[in-house]
C-alpha positions in Angstrom: -43.9 34.7 -91.2 -46.0 37.5 -89.8 -46.0 39.5 -86.5 -49.4 40.4 -84.9 -49.4 43.5 -82.7 -51.7 46.0 -81.2 -51.8 49.1 -83.3 -49.7 52.0 -81.9 -49.9 55.7 -82.4 -46.9 55.4 -84.7 -48.8 53.0 -86.9 -51.8 55.3 -87.4 -50.9 57.0 -90.7 -49.5 53.8 -92.2 -52.7 52.0 -91.4 -54.7 54.9 -92.9 -52.6 54.7 -96.1 -53.4 51.0 -96.3 -57.1 51.8 -96.0 -56.8 54.4 -98.7 -55.1 51.8 -100.9 -57.8 49.1 -100.3 -61.0 51.2 -100.3 -62.7 53.5 -102.7 -62.0 57.2 -102.6 -64.5 58.9 -100.2 -64.5 56.0 -97.7 -64.6 58.5 -94.9 -67.9 59.8 -96.1 -69.6 56.5 -95.2 -72.1 56.5 -92.4 -69.9 54.3 -90.2 -67.3 57.0 -90.1 -69.8 59.5 -88.6 -70.0 57.0 -85.7 -66.2 57.1 -85.3 -65.7 60.8 -85.5 -64.2 62.0 -82.2 -64.5 58.6 -80.5 -61.4 56.7 -79.6 -60.9 53.2 -81.0 -61.0 50.1 -78.7 -57.2 50.0 -78.7 -56.8 46.5 -77.5 -58.7 45.2 -80.5 -57.0 47.3 -83.2 -54.3 45.1 -84.7 -51.6 45.2 -87.3 -50.0 42.3 -89.1 -46.5 42.9 -90.4 -44.3 40.6 -92.5 -40.7 39.7 -91.6 -39.2 42.9 -92.9 -41.8 45.1 -91.0 -44.0 45.9 -94.0 -47.7 46.4 -93.0 -49.7 43.5 -94.6 -53.0 43.9 -92.9 -54.9 45.9 -90.2 -58.2 45.9 -88.3 -59.9 48.5 -86.1 -62.8 48.5 -83.7 -64.9 51.3 -82.3 -67.5 51.4 -79.5 -71.1 52.2 -80.5 -74.5 52.1 -78.9 -77.5 50.2 -80.2 -80.8 50.8 -78.4 -78.9 52.0 -75.4 -76.7 48.9 -75.3 -72.9 48.8 -75.9 -71.6 47.1 -79.0 -68.4 47.0 -81.0 -68.3 48.3 -84.6 -65.8 46.2 -86.5 -64.0 47.9 -89.3 -62.3 48.7 -91.3 -60.3 45.5 -91.9 -57.9 45.6 -94.9 -55.2 43.4 -96.4 -52.6 44.8 -98.7 -53.4 43.8 -102.3 -50.2 41.9 -102.7 -51.1 39.8 -99.6 -54.8 39.1 -100.4 -55.8 35.5 -100.5 -53.4 34.4 -97.8 -56.1 34.3 -95.0 -54.7 37.4 -93.2 -58.1 39.1 -93.0 -59.6 36.0 -91.4 -56.7 35.7 -89.0 -57.2 39.3 -87.8 -60.9 38.9 -87.5 -60.6 35.6 -85.5 -57.8 36.9 -83.2 -59.6 40.2 -82.5 -63.0 38.5 -81.8 -61.3 36.1 -79.4 -59.8 39.0 -77.6 -63.1 40.9 -77.6 -64.7 37.9 -75.9 -61.9 37.7 -73.4 -62.3 41.4 -72.6 -66.0 40.9 -71.9 -67.6 42.4 -75.0 -71.0 40.9 -75.7 -71.9 41.9 -79.3 -70.2 43.0 -82.5 -71.6 44.6 -85.6 -70.3 45.7 -89.0 -71.4 46.9 -92.4 -70.2 44.4 -94.9 -70.8 41.4 -97.3 -72.8 38.7 -95.6 -71.2 35.9 -97.7 -67.8 36.8 -96.5 -68.6 37.6 -92.8 -71.0 34.7 -92.3 -68.1 32.3 -92.0 -67.2 34.1 -88.8 -70.7 33.8 -87.5 -72.1 37.2 -88.5 -75.7 37.4 -89.7 -78.1 40.1 -90.8 -79.4 42.2 -87.9 -83.1 42.9 -87.9 -84.2 46.1 -86.3 -80.8 47.7 -86.1 -80.5 50.9 -88.1 -77.3 52.4 -89.2 -77.3 56.1 -90.1 -78.2 56.6 -93.8 -77.2 55.9 -96.4 -76.6 52.3 -95.4 -78.1 49.2 -97.1 -79.9 47.3 -94.2 -78.9 44.0 -95.8 -75.3 44.8 -95.1 -75.8 45.5 -91.3 -74.5 42.3 -89.7 -74.0 41.2 -86.1 -72.3 38.5 -84.0 -73.2 37.6 -80.4 -70.0 37.0 -78.5 -72.1 35.9 -75.6 -75.2 33.7 -76.2 -78.3 35.8 -76.8 -76.4 39.1 -76.7 -78.4 40.5 -79.7 -81.8 39.2 -78.4 -84.1 42.2 -78.1 -81.4 44.7 -79.1 -82.9 47.0 -81.7 -82.8 50.7 -82.6 -80.6 53.3 -84.2 -76.8 52.8 -84.0 -75.3 55.9 -82.2 -71.9 57.1 -81.2 -70.5 55.9 -77.9 -69.9 58.6 -75.4 
């Protein structure tokens, strides 16, 4: 059994340690991290999943960004502890957080990731949306939380202010 909670300040470093475990060294040098520097997370969408004894099994974070002058969510990182992978925990976090984002009135979400994995949640390649370099444009994916929310939204992804 797992417990799903909003991430707290006390969780921050434990979540960071999970990301360090799950991602390659130098993850913070990625372009998506430049969009996060100095910008608070969207706290209501940053979730942790703990097992019965309180061990952190998975976590997801979201950040606000701007695309062509329009608000968007930047999903990520999402990570599942290596001993818990294959249990559907990443999918659970994604589905729960996207449902909450819709409920909160967000219209569009983007991420940099693998299309074969994220397409099952409805994400597709975004044309005309440019992440800061170096980012492979084929990995820039988006999901409309409201019908047509990505229609006509193009441009460089910038920090939210």
